[in-house]
N, C-alpha and C positions, 0 to 999 in steps of 0.2 A: 334722495338724499343727495347723490353727486349735484343733480341740479340747484338743490338747494344751498350746497357749498359754495358754488359757481356764484348764486345771486349773492350772498354775503360777503362773500370776497371782493364784489365788483361793489356792493355798497357803501363798506367800511374802508375800500379803495378811493372812491369817490369822495368820501366823506375827508380821507387826507389830500387828495389831490386840491379841493377846495381851498385847503388852508397852506399846501405847499406855497415855502417862498413868501410866505404874507406875514407871519409872524415875525415879528423883530423883537421877543424879548425871547426868541431860542438863539439869541447872536451871543448872548451870556455864557450860555451851555458850550456853545462850541469847542472851548477847551479840555471838557468832558470826554475824553477817547471810548473808555469803557464804562459798563452799566448806566448810560442814558437811558433815563424813561422822561418821556413828556407826557403832556396832556392829551395828548392827539395819541400816544400810544393807548393811553389809560381810557378814552372815550371810544377808540374804534373797536376795543375789548369789551367795554362797555353794549356797543351796538350788535358785536358778533355774538355774545355769550347771553345778552336776552332773547336773541331768538331763536336760539338754540333750545333754550328753558322752554320757551312756549312753545316749539314744533315736537323737540323730543326731552319733555321734561323727568324722563328716567334713563338718561343717559350721561355718563362722564365727563368732565369737562376737565381738561389743563389744557392753562393761557399760562403765558410769561407774567403777564400783570395779575391775576387775581387768583392764579395758586391749580389747585386738585379740587376737584370736584366730584365727590366718588358716590355713585348711587348703585355699586355693585351691579351695573350692567355691562353686556358684553361687548357694549361700545362705547369707544372712548373716542372724543373731539381729540385733537393735537393743531393749540393755534399760539402764535404767534401773529399779535395784532398790526404790528407796527415791525417788520424785519428791516435793516437800517437805520435804528433812529439816529444815530448821529450823519450819517448821509441826508435825514430829513432835516435835520437841525442847521446845516451846513449846505441846505438848498441844492444837494448832489440828487438827482437824480433816481438811484438804484436803491429804490425802497420798494417792498411792497408785503402786501398779505399772505400768510401762511395758514391755509386749512386742512389738517388729515383727518382721516377718521378710520379706528382701527375697528376689529372687530375679532376679538379675541387677541393672538396674539398677531394677528394678520394686518399689514397696514390694506385697504381697500379703495381709499379714494384718497387724491392727494392734489390740491390746489394752490397754486401760487400765482396771485394777480399783482402785475408792476403798474401801477393807473400811469404814471407818467410816460412809460414806455408802451402804454396800451399793449400790452402784451399779457398773455391769458394761459398758464401754464395747466391741463389738464390731465389727470391718471387715473384708471380703474382699472383695479386687479383684473387681469387676464385680458383687458380689453385696449391695450396699449396705451401710450402716452402721444399728447397733443399740444401745439403752441399754436394759438390762434386756429382752431379745428385742423391744422396739419400736420400729420403724423410722423412722428419722432423718431429718430434713431441715433444712435450713437456713431462716431466715428470710427473710421476703419482705421487708424494710427497705430501701427506696431512700433514704431522707434521712439527713441525718448529723443533724437535731435530733430524730428519734425514735427512736434509735439506741444499745445500751448495746456500750459497749466495752471491753476489757480489754487491760492492757498489762502488762509486767515487763521489768525490767534486764536478764535474759537472763543472761549469761555477764559481763557489764562487772563491773569491780570496785566502779564508785561508781555511784549514780543521777542522775550530770551528763547523760548522753546523754537518758537516759528523761525528764529533767524536761523537755527541748527538745521530744522525741516527744509529749508529754501537751500540751505549750503549744498545739500545734499542732490539737490537737482537742479538748480540753476546753470552750473557751468553744462548740464548733459541737454534740457530742453531747448527749444526755441525762444522759450518765452514764458514768464513766471509773472500772475497780473493776484491783485486783488481787487476786489467791489465793495466790499464792506456791504455785503447781503449775503448771510449764508444760504437763504432760500433761492437767492438769484445765480448764487456761483452753484449750489448742487445743480439745477436745472439747467446750467449752461452746460453741463456735460450731457444732458438727453437731448440737446439742440445742437451739437457740433462746434459748440463756438468754444467750449474746453474740451481735450481730450481726459483731464483728471482733475478732482479736487479734493485738497488732503487739508482736515483739520483736526485740530486736537482739542479735547473736553470741549464739545458743543450739544447743546442744550437739546432734546428732544423737540421742543414747538421749535428751533430753529431750523430743523431739517428733514420731517416728518415726511413733510410731502413731499420734495425732493427727493428724499427715499424712494420713494415707489415712483414717482416720475421717473428718473434715473432709469430703473430696473425694468418698467415698462417699455423704454425704449431701447431695451438689451444690453445696458450695462450692467455695472458690478457694484456693491455697496459692502465694505468688511469695517471691522474696525482693524487696527494697525498689527495684530496678529490672526487675523483674516476669518474673524467669526463674525456672524451677520449681524446686521444693526439690532438695537434693542430699544427703546422709549427710556432711554437713561442718559445721563452726560457720559460723553465720553470720546475716543478718538478714534476718526473716522475718515476713510478715502473711498470717494467715487470716482469711477473710472468706465473706460468705454470697454471695459474688460480684459480686451486686449493686454494691456502693460501692468495688469494688478498684481500682478506676482512679482514682477520685477520693482514695482514701487516697493512693496511690504519687505521685498527683500532688503531693500535701502531702509526702509525705517528701522526694522528690528536691529 
């Protein structure tokens, strides 16, 4: 199942890369900051979903583009076929395909593929997380003043709440950044590129794979009150674990 998920992410990612910076009709969509969906989101979704239906016809499927397909299975595929749609439309290379698999209430597989960057994140429950076959470990940073944080507005329609969150941390941390792809932002915590990622109101398909990747790299993921991630819209913190309680105490 893991190898199948990897192959699917690569197939969809190759399709996206083939059209990246080639479609000038996307220029008119560039002013849309939130809720942007292109035909490439939809086509990538079709590539992934049709393959899962054929290979695992009894499995549940939840995707950003086509909703929830409930087969009353213990397995659920959670998919964002193009995470970072606005980046894609604007010609910015921070976009990815995100595929996760849950068995019951547990995430068991997480795959994030960034085709332009040629980066493949893979995690399997209990077997670690990897970037291009190199085992990942979260950072050992313990203090804010030495840390790099990522944040984004998630599903919020405006940046108002994000501005308040950033104001809590920006004076304290070395730097605070936004990449425009929740899948890559969460995975960055696993690969030591960031020490924490804070995001309100994020959808499950945006970060499901990233949750497992961070946890398997030794990090921690909870909501703003310290409760574990669930496959529903919510406010979440991804961190190396060493500063997690400090982050939560400020968010509260």
